[in-house]
Kinemage of the C-alpha trace (Angstrom):
@kinemage 1
@onewidth
@group {chain A} dominant
@subgroup {mainchain}
@vectorlist {calphas} color= white
{ca met a 1} P 10.236 0.950 -30.767
{ca ser a 2} L 11.302 4.445 -29.797
{ca glu a 3} L 11.106 7.510 -31.982
{ca asn a 4} L 14.029 9.948 -31.686
{ca arg a 5} L 13.118 13.606 -32.089
{ca ser a 6} L 14.229 17.057 -31.008
{ca val a 7} L 12.744 20.450 -30.279
{ca glu a 8} L 14.511 23.786 -30.529
{ca arg a 9} L 14.680 25.836 -27.363
{ca glu a 10} L 16.607 29.079 -27.022
{ca gly a 11} L 18.741 28.361 -30.085
{ca arg a 12} L 19.701 24.789 -29.222
{ca glu a 13} L 18.281 21.373 -29.927
{ca val a 14} L 16.808 19.374 -27.052
{ca ala a 15} L 16.924 15.686 -27.996
{ca phe a 16} L 14.211 13.331 -26.828
{ca ser a 17} L 12.857 9.873 -27.525
{ca val a 18} L 9.262 8.665 -27.260
{ca glu a 19} L 8.279 5.035 -26.742
{ca gly a 20} L 5.012 3.303 -25.883
{ca glu a 21} L 1.412 4.360 -25.405
{ca gly a 22} L -0.386 5.352 -22.226
{ca pro a 23} L 0.159 7.839 -19.410
{ca thr a 24} L 3.333 9.872 -19.869
{ca leu a 25} L 6.465 9.392 -17.788
{ca val a 26} L 9.458 11.602 -18.604
{ca leu a 27} L 12.933 10.245 -17.785
{ca ile a 28} L 15.940 12.556 -17.515
{ca ala a 29} L 19.412 11.000 -17.385
{ca glu a 30} L 22.169 12.526 -15.305
{ca ala a 31} L 24.460 15.012 -17.023
{ca gly a 32} L 26.697 13.502 -19.653
{ca ala a 33} L 24.855 10.177 -19.803
{ca gly a 34} L 22.727 10.876 -22.893
{ca ile a 35} L 19.184 9.748 -23.579
{ca gly a 36} L 20.353 6.228 -24.404
{ca tyr a 37} L 21.438 5.591 -20.806
{ca leu a 38} L 17.882 4.965 -19.600
{ca ala a 39} L 16.763 3.078 -22.744
{ca gly a 40} L 16.537 -0.354 -21.079
{ca leu a 41} L 14.432 0.989 -18.243
{ca ala a 42} L 12.298 3.009 -20.673
{ca his a 43} L 11.663 -0.027 -22.867
{ca ser a 44} L 10.704 -2.182 -19.896
{ca val a 45} L 8.273 0.383 -18.461
{ca ala a 46} L 6.840 1.263 -21.902
{ca ser a 47} L 5.924 -2.402 -22.397
{ca ala a 48} L 3.605 -2.029 -19.374
{ca asp a 49} L 1.424 0.515 -21.246
{ca phe a 50} L 3.218 3.744 -20.455
{ca arg a 51} L 4.414 6.427 -22.861
{ca ile a 52} L 8.046 6.998 -21.896
{ca val a 53} L 9.787 10.165 -22.999
{ca arg a 54} L 13.554 10.256 -22.454
{ca val a 55} L 14.832 13.845 -22.539
{ca gln a 56} L 18.379 15.176 -22.772
{ca ala a 57} L 17.540 18.132 -20.532
{ca glu a 58} L 19.908 20.759 -19.213
{ca gln a 59} L 17.153 22.848 -17.602
{ca ala a 60} L 13.598 22.368 -16.364
{ca gln a 61} L 12.177 24.383 -19.248
{ca asp a 62} L 13.726 21.891 -21.710
{ca val a 63} L 11.337 19.298 -20.290
{ca val a 64} L 8.373 21.674 -20.558
{ca ala a 65} L 9.271 22.380 -24.209
{ca val a 66} L 9.237 18.632 -24.914
{ca leu a 67} L 5.879 18.205 -23.136
{ca asp a 68} L 4.499 21.001 -25.323
{ca glu a 69} L 5.987 19.419 -28.460
{ca ile a 70} L 4.353 16.029 -27.822
{ca gly a 71} L 1.059 17.537 -26.639
{ca ala a 72} L 1.233 16.189 -23.087
{ca ala a 73} L -0.835 18.295 -20.700
{ca asp a 74} L 0.695 16.540 -17.714
{ca ala a 75} L 3.174 13.811 -16.862
{ca trp a 76} L 5.184 12.165 -14.156
{ca ile a 77} L 8.710 13.559 -14.322
{ca gly a 78} L 11.630 11.353 -13.339
{ca gly a 79} L 15.361 11.723 -13.227
{ca his a 80} L 18.577 9.970 -12.281
{ca gly a 81} L 21.231 11.867 -10.307
{ca asp a 82} L 21.144 15.523 -11.332
{ca gly a 83} L 18.346 14.595 -13.740
{ca gly a 84} L 16.299 14.187 -10.562
{ca thr a 85} L 17.165 17.737 -9.577
{ca ile a 86} L 15.793 18.891 -12.936
{ca ala a 87} L 12.668 16.754 -12.369
{ca arg a 88} L 12.051 18.366 -8.966
{ca thr a 89} L 12.537 21.808 -10.508
{ca val a 90} L 9.984 21.043 -13.243
{ca ala a 91} L 7.479 20.149 -10.508
{ca leu a 92} L 8.265 23.251 -8.449
{ca gln a 93} L 7.945 25.597 -11.446
{ca asn a 94} L 5.104 23.853 -13.328
{ca his a 95} L 2.922 22.408 -10.582
{ca asp a 96} L -0.108 22.088 -12.893
{ca arg a 97} L 1.771 19.954 -15.461
{ca val a 98} L 3.233 17.374 -13.079
{ca gly a 99} L 1.330 14.401 -11.658
{ca gly a 100} L 4.303 13.207 -9.650
{ca val a 101} L 8.074 13.026 -9.417
{ca leu a 102} L 10.227 9.914 -9.739
{ca leu a 103} L 13.759 10.189 -8.358
{ca phe a 104} L 16.424 7.573 -9.083
{ca gly a 105} L 18.559 8.522 -6.106
{ca val a 106} L 18.396 11.885 -4.351
{ca glu a 107} L 21.069 14.518 -4.793
{ca gln a 108} L 21.604 16.537 -1.680
{ca gly a 109} L 23.444 19.797 -1.418
{ca asp a 110} L 22.957 22.031 1.587
{ca gly a 111} L 20.104 20.425 3.484
{ca val a 112} L 17.152 18.367 2.303
{ca pro a 113} L 15.993 19.113 -1.267
{ca glu a 114} L 12.674 20.889 -1.732
{ca val a 115} L 9.684 19.045 -3.185
{ca ala a 116} L 6.581 20.594 -4.722
{ca glu a 117} L 3.680 20.843 -2.309
{ca gly a 118} L 0.970 18.255 -2.928
{ca ile a 119} L 2.890 16.339 -5.607
{ca pro a 120} L 3.781 12.730 -4.765
{ca val a 121} L 7.395 11.624 -5.028
{ca leu a 122} L 8.713 8.093 -5.504
{ca val a 123} L 12.385 7.630 -4.657
{ca ile a 124} L 14.043 4.493 -6.009
{ca gln a 125} L 17.581 4.155 -4.711
{ca gly a 126} L 20.447 1.729 -4.490
{ca ser a 127} L 21.443 0.465 -1.058
{ca val a 128} L 25.158 0.869 -1.853
{ca asp a 129} L 24.956 4.048 -3.965
{ca glu a 130} L 27.892 6.263 -3.008
{ca val a 131} L 26.973 9.160 -5.346
{ca thr a 132} L 23.397 9.619 -4.116
{ca pro a 133} L 23.481 7.663 -0.832
{ca pro a 134} L 20.256 6.063 0.412
{ca glu a 135} L 20.334 8.311 3.481
{ca asn a 136} L 19.405 11.199 1.153
{ca gly a 137} L 16.169 9.506 0.100
{ca leu a 138} L 15.287 8.673 3.689
{ca ala a 139} L 15.922 12.297 4.735
{ca leu a 140} L 13.614 13.505 1.958
{ca gln a 141} L 10.938 11.060 3.106
{ca ala a 142} L 11.302 12.237 6.719
{ca ala a 143} L 10.915 15.860 5.584
{ca ala a 144} L 7.714 15.138 3.611
{ca pro a 145} L 6.362 11.801 4.901
{ca gly a 146} L 2.929 12.162 3.325
{ca leu a 147} L 4.353 12.820 -0.126
{ca val a 148} L 7.552 10.784 -0.424
{ca ser a 149} L 7.732 6.995 -0.786
{ca val a 150} L 11.076 5.182 -0.881
{ca val a 151} L 12.036 1.876 -2.501
{ca thr a 152} L 15.601 0.685 -1.851
{ca leu a 153} L 17.140 -1.870 -4.209
{ca glu a 154} L 19.444 -4.108 -2.163
{ca gly a 155} L 22.989 -4.401 -3.476
{ca ala a 156} L 22.452 -1.715 -6.113
{ca gly a 157} L 24.895 1.128 -6.695
{ca his a 158} L 24.462 4.439 -8.479
{ca asp a 159} L 24.078 2.862 -11.922
{ca phe a 160} L 21.061 0.779 -10.844
{ca pro a 161} L 18.749 2.159 -13.580
{ca ser a 162} L 20.929 0.225 -16.044
{ca ser a 163} L 22.336 -2.555 -13.828
{ca his a 164} L 19.037 -3.440 -12.095
{ca val a 165} L 16.584 -2.644 -14.901
{ca gly a 166} L 13.985 -5.259 -13.955
{ca glu a 167} L 13.857 -4.280 -10.288
{ca ala a 168} L 13.750 -0.553 -11.058
{ca ala a 169} L 11.042 -0.999 -13.715
{ca trp a 170} L 8.958 -3.151 -11.385
{ca ala a 171} L 9.161 -0.483 -8.661
{ca val a 172} L 7.957 2.179 -11.128
{ca glu a 173} L 5.140 0.028 -12.508
{ca asp a 174} L 4.027 -1.144 -9.064
{ca tyr a 175} L 3.917 2.377 -7.643
{ca leu a 176} L 2.183 4.005 -10.612
{ca asp a 177} L -0.139 1.038 -11.356
{ca trp a 178} L -2.064 2.927 -14.045
{ca asp a 179} L -3.763 -0.193 -15.485
C-alpha cells in the first residue's frame, strides 16, 4: 500500500507517494500526468522489494527535497517523457545522490541529451512511440555506450508504462536485480 505525502518547497507543495521496502527508485511522471499515472508500475516493482517513490516534480530540486524528506541518501531516479529530463537533471546536479537513471523514453531537443558522467542509465522505450521515438534512446546509447543500456518493448507506444506494466516492470527489476 502506498502512503501519499507532500513536502513544501519554495512556497508550494510537492506531492509524492511511497510504497514498498528496499533500495529506493524515484519515478517522475511526465507533465500533467500526476503521480497516479505510474501507480501500476510502481506497485509491480515495489512488490519485488524496492521502495518506490512517485514524485509530482516540476524541477530537479523537487526530487532532492523529497529524498531529503524520506531520508534517502541515494536513489535511482526515473522518469517518463519530460519526467526523464528531470531525472537526468537530478543526476547531473546531484551526482553523489544518484545511483543510476531510468528513462521511460528519451526526449530529444537539439542534439543528444547529456547524461551524468559515471552514472548508469537504463532506457526502456516503446518500439512505436511517436512522442519519444526509439531512435532517441539508441542515439543516447551510441553517445555513451558504456553507460547507457536500452530495452525496447515491441509494439509499445508512448503510454507503455501504463499499457505494458508487466514488461516495463520486468525490465526494471531485471536490470537493477538488487536481490
